[in-house]
C-alpha positions as CSV (number, residue, x, y, z in Angstrom):
1,M,21.6,2.1,2.6
2,Q,21.0,5.7,3.7
3,L,17.2,6.1,3.3
4,K,15.8,9.6,2.6
5,F,12.0,10.5,2.8
6,Y,9.9,13.5,2.0
7,N,8.7,14.8,5.5
8,S,5.4,16.7,5.2
9,L,6.1,18.5,8.4
10,A,9.4,20.0,7.2
11,R,8.3,20.0,3.4
12,R,11.6,18.5,2.3
13,V,13.4,15.3,1.6
14,E,15.4,14.3,4.7
15,P,17.7,11.4,5.8
16,F,15.9,8.9,7.9
17,E,17.3,8.9,11.3
18,P,15.3,6.7,13.7
19,L,15.0,7.4,17.4
20,V,16.7,4.1,18.2
21,P,19.6,3.0,15.8
22,G,18.6,0.0,13.8
23,K,14.9,0.1,14.7
24,A,11.9,1.9,13.2
25,G,8.5,2.5,14.5
26,L,5.8,3.0,11.8
27,Y,2.1,3.9,12.2
28,T,-0.2,3.7,9.2
29,C,-3.8,4.9,9.1
30,G,-5.8,1.8,8.3
31,P,-9.3,1.4,7.0
32,T,-12.7,2.5,8.4
33,V,-14.4,-0.9,8.2
34,Y,-17.9,0.2,7.1
35,N,-17.6,-1.1,3.5
36,F,-15.2,-2.9,1.2
37,A,-12.0,-0.9,0.5
38,H,-11.7,0.7,-2.9
39,I,-8.6,1.1,-5.1
40,G,-8.0,4.6,-3.8
41,N,-7.7,3.2,-0.4
42,F,-5.3,0.5,-1.7
43,R,-3.1,3.1,-3.3
44,A,-2.2,4.3,0.2
45,Y,-1.9,0.7,1.6
46,V,0.4,-0.3,-1.1
47,F,2.6,2.8,-0.7
48,E,2.7,1.9,3.0
49,D,3.7,-1.7,2.1
50,V,6.5,-0.4,-0.1
51,L,7.8,1.7,2.8
52,H,7.4,-1.3,5.2
53,R,9.4,-3.5,2.9
54,T,12.1,-0.9,2.2
55,L,12.7,-0.4,5.9
56,E,13.2,-4.1,6.3
57,Y,15.2,-4.3,3.1
58,A,17.6,-1.6,4.6
59,G,18.0,-3.7,7.7
60,Y,15.8,-2.1,10.2
61,A,14.0,-4.0,12.9
62,L,10.4,-2.7,12.1
63,T,7.4,-2.3,14.4
64,H,4.5,-1.6,12.1
65,V,1.1,-0.6,13.7
66,M,-2.0,-0.2,11.5
67,N,-5.3,0.7,13.1
68,L,-8.7,-0.5,12.3
69,T,-11.4,2.3,12.8
70,D,-14.5,0.1,13.8
71,V,-16.4,2.9,15.7
72,D,-17.2,6.2,14.1
73,D,-20.2,7.9,12.5
74,K,-20.0,5.7,9.3
75,T,-19.7,2.4,11.1
76,I,-22.6,3.2,13.4
77,R,-24.8,4.4,10.5
78,G,-24.0,1.2,8.6
79,S,-24.7,-1.2,11.4
80,R,-27.9,0.5,12.3
81,A,-29.1,0.4,8.7
82,A,-28.2,-3.2,8.4
83,G,-29.8,-4.1,11.7
84,V,-26.8,-5.9,13.2
85,P,-24.5,-5.2,16.1
86,L,-21.6,-3.0,15.4
87,R,-19.0,-5.7,16.1
88,D,-20.7,-8.1,13.8
89,Y,-21.2,-5.5,11.1
90,T,-17.4,-4.3,11.1
91,Q,-16.1,-7.9,11.3
92,T,-17.4,-8.7,7.8
93,Y,-15.3,-5.8,6.5
94,K,-12.2,-6.5,8.6
95,D,-12.2,-10.0,7.1
96,A,-12.5,-8.6,3.6
97,F,-9.7,-6.2,4.2
98,F,-7.2,-8.8,5.3
99,E,-8.2,-10.9,2.2
100,D,-7.6,-8.0,0.0
101,L,-4.3,-7.4,1.5
102,R,-3.2,-11.0,0.8
103,T,-4.4,-10.6,-2.8
104,L,-2.1,-7.5,-3.2
105,S,0.9,-9.2,-1.5
106,V,0.9,-6.6,1.3
107,E,3.2,-7.6,4.2
108,P,1.2,-7.9,7.6
109,A,1.8,-5.2,10.1
110,T,3.2,-6.1,13.4
111,V,-0.2,-5.3,15.1
112,Y,-3.7,-4.2,13.9
113,P,-5.3,-2.5,17.0
114,A,-9.1,-2.0,16.7
115,A,-10.5,1.1,18.2
116,T,-13.3,-0.7,20.1
117,D,-10.6,-2.7,22.0
118,H,-8.8,0.4,23.1
119,I,-11.4,2.6,24.7
120,P,-9.6,2.7,28.1
121,E,-6.5,4.1,26.6
122,M,-8.6,6.7,24.8
123,I,-10.3,7.8,28.0
124,A,-7.0,8.0,29.8
125,L,-5.6,10.3,27.1
126,I,-8.6,12.5,27.2
127,S,-8.4,12.7,30.9
128,R,-4.8,14.0,30.6
129,L,-6.0,16.6,28.1
130,V,-8.7,17.7,30.6
131,E,-6.4,17.8,33.4
132,K,-3.9,20.0,31.6
133,G,-6.7,22.5,30.7
134,V,-6.6,22.0,26.9
135,A,-9.9,20.1,26.7
136,Y,-13.2,20.8,28.2
137,R,-16.6,19.4,28.7
138,A,-19.3,21.4,26.8
139,A,-23.0,21.9,27.6
140,D,-23.9,19.2,25.0
141,G,-22.0,16.6,27.2
142,C,-19.0,16.2,24.7
143,V,-15.4,16.8,25.5
144,Y,-13.7,19.1,23.0
145,F,-10.0,19.8,22.4
146,S,-9.4,23.6,22.6
147,V,-7.5,24.5,19.5
148,A,-6.8,28.0,20.8
149,K,-4.7,26.5,23.7
150,F,-2.3,24.6,21.4
151,P,-0.3,27.5,19.6
152,D,1.3,25.0,17.1
153,Y,-1.9,23.9,15.6
154,G,-1.7,24.0,11.9
155,R,2.1,23.3,11.8
156,L,1.7,20.1,9.7
157,A,-0.7,21.6,7.3
158,H,1.3,24.9,7.1
159,L,-1.9,26.8,7.6
160,D,-2.1,30.3,9.2
161,F,-5.1,30.4,11.6
162,S,-4.7,34.0,12.7
163,G,-7.9,36.0,12.0
164,M,-10.0,32.8,11.5
165,R,-13.0,32.0,13.7
166,S,-12.2,30.1,16.9
167,G,-14.5,28.5,19.4
168,V,-16.5,26.7,16.7
169,R,-17.3,23.2,18.0
170,I,-17.2,20.3,15.5
171,S,-18.7,17.1,16.8
172,N,-18.8,15.0,13.6
173,D,-15.9,12.9,13.0
174,E,-15.0,14.4,9.5
175,Y,-15.3,18.0,8.5
176,A,-14.4,20.4,5.8
177,K,-10.7,20.9,5.4
178,D,-10.9,24.6,5.8
179,A,-12.9,24.4,9.0
180,V,-11.3,25.6,12.1
181,G,-12.7,24.8,15.5
182,D,-12.5,22.6,18.6
183,F,-13.1,19.0,17.8
184,A,-14.6,16.3,19.8
185,L,-12.5,13.9,21.8
186,W,-15.4,12.3,23.5
187,K,-18.9,12.3,22.0
188,A,-21.9,12.2,24.3
189,W,-24.4,9.5,23.6
190,D,-27.4,10.3,21.7
191,E,-30.2,8.2,20.0
192,A,-28.4,8.0,16.6
193,D,-25.6,6.0,18.3
194,G,-28.2,3.2,19.4
195,P,-26.6,0.7,21.6
196,V,-23.0,1.9,20.8
197,K,-21.7,3.6,24.1
198,W,-19.1,3.2,26.8
199,D,-19.0,4.6,30.4
200,S,-16.6,7.5,31.0
201,P,-16.0,10.1,33.5
202,W,-18.1,12.6,31.3
203,G,-21.1,10.1,31.0
204,P,-21.8,7.5,28.4
205,G,-20.6,8.0,24.8
206,R,-17.7,7.1,22.5
207,P,-14.5,8.5,21.3
208,G,-14.2,10.9,18.4
209,W,-12.2,9.6,15.4
210,H,-9.1,11.6,15.9
211,I,-8.4,10.5,19.4
212,E,-8.2,6.9,18.3
213,C,-5.0,7.0,16.4
214,S,-3.2,9.2,18.9
215,A,-4.1,6.7,21.8
216,M,-3.2,3.5,19.8
217,S,-0.1,4.7,18.2
218,M,1.3,5.8,21.5
219,K,0.3,2.5,23.2
220,Y,2.4,0.5,20.8
221,L,5.1,2.8,19.6
222,G,5.6,5.2,22.5
223,E,4.9,8.9,23.0
224,S,7.4,9.8,20.3
225,F,8.1,7.5,17.2
226,D,9.6,7.6,13.9
227,L,7.1,7.5,11.0
228,H,3.5,8.2,10.5
229,T,1.8,7.8,7.0
230,G,-1.5,8.1,5.4
231,G,-3.3,9.5,2.2
232,I,-2.9,13.4,1.6
233,D,-6.7,13.7,2.6
234,N,-5.7,12.7,6.2
235,L,-3.0,15.4,6.6
236,F,-5.7,18.0,7.7
237,P,-7.6,17.8,9.9
238,H,-6.9,14.2,11.0
239,H,-3.2,14.2,11.3
240,E,-3.1,17.8,12.5
241,N,-5.5,16.8,15.3
242,E,-3.4,13.7,16.2
243,I,-0.4,16.0,16.8
244,A,-2.3,18.5,18.8
245,Q,-3.8,15.7,21.1
246,A,-0.5,13.9,21.5
247,E,1.8,16.8,22.0
248,A,-0.6,18.7,24.4
249,A,-0.7,15.6,26.6
250,T,2.8,14.7,26.6
251,G,4.9,17.8,26.0
252,R,7.1,15.8,23.6
253,P,7.4,15.7,19.9
254,F,4.8,13.2,18.5
255,V,6.2,11.9,15.2
256,R,9.5,12.7,13.5
257,C,8.6,12.2,9.8
258,W,5.1,12.4,8.3
259,M,4.7,10.8,4.8
260,H,1.5,11.2,2.7
261,C,0.7,9.8,-0.8
262,A,-1.3,11.7,-3.4
263,H,-4.8,11.0,-4.6
264,L,-5.7,8.3,-7.1
265,R,-8.0,9.3,-10.0
266,V,-9.7,6.9,-12.4
267,D,-9.6,7.9,-16.1
268,G,-8.5,11.3,-15.1
269,E,-11.5,11.9,-12.9
270,K,-12.3,11.7,-9.3
271,M,-13.5,8.3,-8.4
272,S,-17.2,8.2,-7.5
273,K,-20.2,5.9,-7.8
274,S,-22.1,8.6,-9.7
275,L,-19.5,8.6,-12.5
276,G,-19.5,4.8,-12.6
277,N,-15.7,4.8,-12.0
278,F,-15.7,3.5,-8.5
279,Y,-14.0,0.2,-8.0
280,T,-13.2,-2.1,-5.2
281,L,-10.5,-4.7,-5.5
282,R,-13.2,-7.3,-5.9
283,D,-14.7,-5.4,-8.9
284,L,-11.3,-5.6,-10.7
285,L,-10.7,-9.3,-10.0
286,A,-14.1,-9.9,-11.3
287,K,-13.2,-8.3,-14.5
288,G,-10.3,-10.7,-15.0
289,W,-7.3,-8.8,-13.6
290,T,-5.0,-10.1,-11.1
291,G,-3.8,-8.9,-7.7
292,R,-0.3,-8.8,-9.1
293,E,-1.4,-6.6,-12.0
294,I,-3.3,-4.2,-9.8
295,R,-0.3,-3.9,-7.5
296,Y,2.0,-3.3,-10.4
297,V,-0.1,-0.3,-11.5
298,L,-0.2,1.0,-7.8
299,V,3.7,0.8,-7.3
300,A,4.5,2.0,-10.8
301,G,3.8,5.8,-9.9
302,H,5.7,7.7,-7.3
303,Y,3.7,7.8,-4.2
304,R,3.7,11.7,-4.0
305,Q,2.4,12.1,-7.4
306,P,-1.3,11.8,-8.3
307,L,-1.9,8.4,-9.9
308,N,-4.3,7.9,-12.8
309,F,-5.8,4.5,-12.7
310,A,-7.0,3.2,-16.1
311,F,-7.7,-0.2,-17.6
312,D,-5.0,0.7,-20.3
313,A,-2.6,0.8,-17.4
314,L,-3.7,-2.5,-16.2
315,A,-3.2,-4.0,-19.7
316,A,0.3,-2.3,-19.9
317,A,1.1,-3.9,-16.5
318,R,0.1,-7.3,-17.8
319,T,2.4,-6.8,-20.8
320,A,5.3,-5.5,-18.6
321,L,4.9,-8.5,-16.2
322,S,4.8,-11.0,-19.1
323,R,8.2,-9.5,-20.2
324,I,9.6,-10.1,-16.8
325,D,8.2,-13.7,-16.5
326,E,9.6,-14.6,-19.9
327,F,13.0,-13.3,-18.8
328,T,12.7,-15.3,-15.6
329,V,11.8,-18.6,-17.5
330,R,14.8,-17.9,-19.8
331,M,17.2,-17.3,-16.9
332,E,15.9,-20.4,-15.1
333,A,16.5,-22.5,-18.2
334,L,20.0,-21.0,-18.6
335,A,20.9,-21.5,-15.0
336,K,20.3,-25.2,-15.3
337,G,22.4,-25.3,-18.6
338,P,25.6,-27.3,-19.2
339,A,28.9,-26.3,-17.6
340,G,31.9,-25.3,-19.5
341,Q,30.4,-22.3,-21.3
342,A,32.5,-19.1,-22.0
343,P,33.0,-16.7,-19.1
344,S,30.4,-14.1,-18.4
345,A,30.8,-10.9,-20.5
346,G,32.4,-8.3,-18.2
347,S,33.6,-10.8,-15.5
348,P,36.9,-12.6,-15.4
349,E,36.7,-16.4,-15.6
350,G,36.1,-17.9,-12.2
351,Q,34.5,-14.8,-10.7
352,A,30.8,-14.1,-10.1
353,P,29.1,-12.0,-12.8
354,S,29.2,-8.2,-12.0
355,W,26.7,-6.9,-14.5
356,P,23.6,-7.8,-12.4
357,N,25.0,-5.8,-9.5
358,R,25.0,-2.6,-11.5
359,H,21.3,-2.7,-11.9
360,L,20.8,-3.7,-8.3
361,E,22.8,-0.8,-7.2
362,A,20.6,1.6,-9.4
363,F,17.6,-0.1,-7.8
364,D,18.9,0.5,-4.2
365,A,19.7,4.2,-5.2
366,A,16.3,4.8,-6.5
367,I,14.2,3.0,-3.6
368,S,16.3,4.6,-1.0
369,D,15.6,8.1,-2.5
370,D,12.1,8.7,-1.1
371,L,10.8,5.3,-2.5
372,N,11.3,6.3,-6.2
373,T,9.5,3.3,-7.6
374,P,9.4,4.4,-11.1
375,L,13.2,4.6,-11.3
376,A,13.3,1.3,-9.4
377,L,11.3,-0.4,-12.0
378,A,13.6,1.2,-14.7
379,A,16.5,-0.6,-13.0
380,V,14.5,-3.9,-13.2
381,F,14.0,-3.5,-16.9
382,S,17.6,-2.5,-17.5
383,L,18.5,-5.9,-15.9
384,V,16.1,-7.8,-18.1
385,N,17.3,-6.0,-21.2
386,E,21.0,-6.6,-20.5
387,G,20.3,-10.2,-19.6
388,N,18.3,-10.9,-22.7
389,R,20.9,-9.3,-24.9
390,L,23.7,-11.4,-23.4
391,A,21.5,-14.5,-23.8
392,Q,20.6,-13.7,-27.4
393,D,24.3,-13.2,-28.2
394,G,25.2,-16.5,-26.6
395,R,27.3,-14.8,-24.1
396,A,25.4,-15.5,-20.9
397,T,26.4,-18.4,-18.7
398,P,24.7,-20.3,-16.0
399,A,26.5,-18.1,-13.5
400,D,25.1,-15.0,-15.2
401,A,21.5,-16.4,-15.1
402,A,21.9,-17.3,-11.5
403,A,23.1,-13.9,-10.6
404,A,20.3,-12.1,-12.6
405,L,17.7,-14.2,-10.8
406,A,19.2,-13.4,-7.5
407,A,19.2,-9.7,-8.3
408,L,15.5,-9.9,-9.4
409,A,14.5,-11.8,-6.2
410,R,16.2,-9.0,-4.1
411,M,14.4,-6.2,-6.0
412,D,11.1,-8.2,-5.4
413,R,11.6,-7.9,-1.6
414,V,10.4,-4.3,-2.1
415,L,8.3,-4.4,-5.1
416,A,6.6,-7.8,-4.7
417,V,5.4,-8.1,-8.2
418,L,8.4,-9.5,-9.9
419,A,8.2,-13.2,-8.8
420,R,6.6,-15.4,-11.5
421,P,3.5,-17.0,-10.1
422,A,2.9,-20.7,-10.3
423,A,1.3,-21.5,-13.6
424,E,-2.5,-21.9,-13.2
425,V,-3.4,-22.8,-16.8
426,P,-7.0,-24.0,-17.1
427,A,-7.3,-27.7,-18.1
428,D,-9.1,-26.8,-21.4
429,V,-6.4,-24.3,-22.3
430,R,-3.6,-26.8,-21.4
431,A,-5.3,-29.5,-23.6
432,L,-5.6,-27.2,-26.5
433,A,-1.9,-26.3,-26.2
434,D,-1.0,-30.0,-26.2
435,A,-3.1,-30.4,-29.4
436,R,-1.3,-27.4,-31.0
437,A,2.1,-28.9,-30.1
438,A,1.1,-32.1,-31.9
439,A,-0.2,-30.2,-34.9
440,R,3.1,-28.4,-35.2
441,K,5.1,-31.5,-34.9
442,A,3.1,-32.9,-37.7
443,K,3.6,-29.6,-39.6
444,D,-0.2,-29.1,-39.8
445,W,0.3,-25.2,-39.7
446,A,-3.5,-24.5,-40.5
447,A,-4.5,-26.6,-37.4
448,S,-1.8,-24.9,-35.4
449,D,-3.2,-21.5,-36.2
450,R,-6.8,-22.5,-35.6
451,I,-6.0,-23.9,-32.2
452,R,-4.0,-20.8,-31.4
453,D,-7.1,-18.7,-32.1
454,E,-9.1,-21.0,-29.9
455,I,-6.7,-20.5,-27.1
456,A,-6.8,-16.8,-27.6
457,A,-10.6,-16.8,-27.4
458,L,-10.2,-18.3,-23.9
459,G,-8.0,-15.3,-22.7
460,W,-4.5,-16.8,-23.3
461,T,-1.6,-16.3,-25.6
462,V,0.8,-19.1,-26.7
463,K,4.5,-18.2,-27.7
464,D,6.8,-20.6,-29.4
465,T,10.3,-20.6,-27.9
466,K,13.4,-22.8,-28.0
467,E,12.2,-24.4,-24.8
468,G,8.7,-25.1,-26.2
469,Q,5.3,-23.4,-26.0
470,R,4.8,-20.7,-23.3
471,L,1.2,-20.0,-22.2
472,A,0.3,-16.6,-20.6
473,P,-2.8,-14.6,-19.8
474,A,-3.8,-12.3,-22.8
475,A,-3.0,-8.6,-22.7
476,A,-6.6,-7.8,-21.8
477,P,-8.9,-9.8,-19.6
478,R,-11.7,-11.9,-21.2
479,A,-15.2,-10.4,-21.0
């Protein structure tokens, strides 16, 4: 597979050509662990997981680094408000983050470096910048990066800084996207930081947010590496500052390909607590949706297009996944069927069926073309439709079914939503289903319909097939 990705630096889709053939180095901006991550955050993390899986699917030996920002303005404010040490405060949200990743079937990164464990590396990088004359200690005790001394500043964001104000010092970790000024590499301690401080050549203090990613990415991936990702809101100033810090220190290109995902909106509006449309993953799980359904919504849109998250989309995901599950059950039953059936349609007798490969090739073409997940899902449903049509016509053999299941499993190495989860039908629902089966056997249709309605009231549907009853969660969660 020849992978192609949109490079934000070049503003075009380019073939992926790693620095070391057969290997890939990927750095993804992880969470600031001051609260539970929300679904806008997980839009980025799931996009990065699809990238991670695609690189491995294409055969690359991947080193994936995702940082944990556990010291910045937000984490310090949160720990002081809670009255607990910074490490204890952030550990709660680190644990929650990893639990959420498991819920969404996100593959683990190779390493998750925490900022507080890499202060020496940050001090060393700042020292290099001071020695090169591109950073300076100001009267307030902070060390700033001098934007004016890095001529390529603004290259990633494609901004023209000529005529703009220079020499403005910005000490807070996050600032307006149109702000231009020298940014803090090392922040001198003040009372607002409480007990959070480390010794440095410039006095006690802590690193600025931007230096953290430059120092940790280079520690684990080298001074130049292949891929760096994040949300589009990270592009400027955070990623712009990362480039400036790294390249000013090393004199080498920092990252070959930058990839950014677009914003997530909820019901067409920006997500905010004041609008009542702010959801963590836990909020959605509490409403009866599953991690699989949430992940499906997040992968169904192309990562570079804004994604509108709505409960109707979750309901549609549940319906789509039910179709895939029904197909899987049908193919599993057929694969175990008796031998001696007619040869597969389109495949000479004795040869492996070829029709599933057509859909797998379409899937590969889509996912290798800048992670085109909408087209990849279209290939999934083309496979489902053709397999169902052959089975309905009586022309599908066990070999067809086995090949279709193998293609589906291969696709799921990237999407991680197609595998049918183990049935977890509540005991009361199972008992009602058994009672309904008995009623149907006795041709008591009134009782059968009544029990079906009772099952529906518990949030489940029951479907009659040749293989018997099939239970599935309803198209909308129970209240």
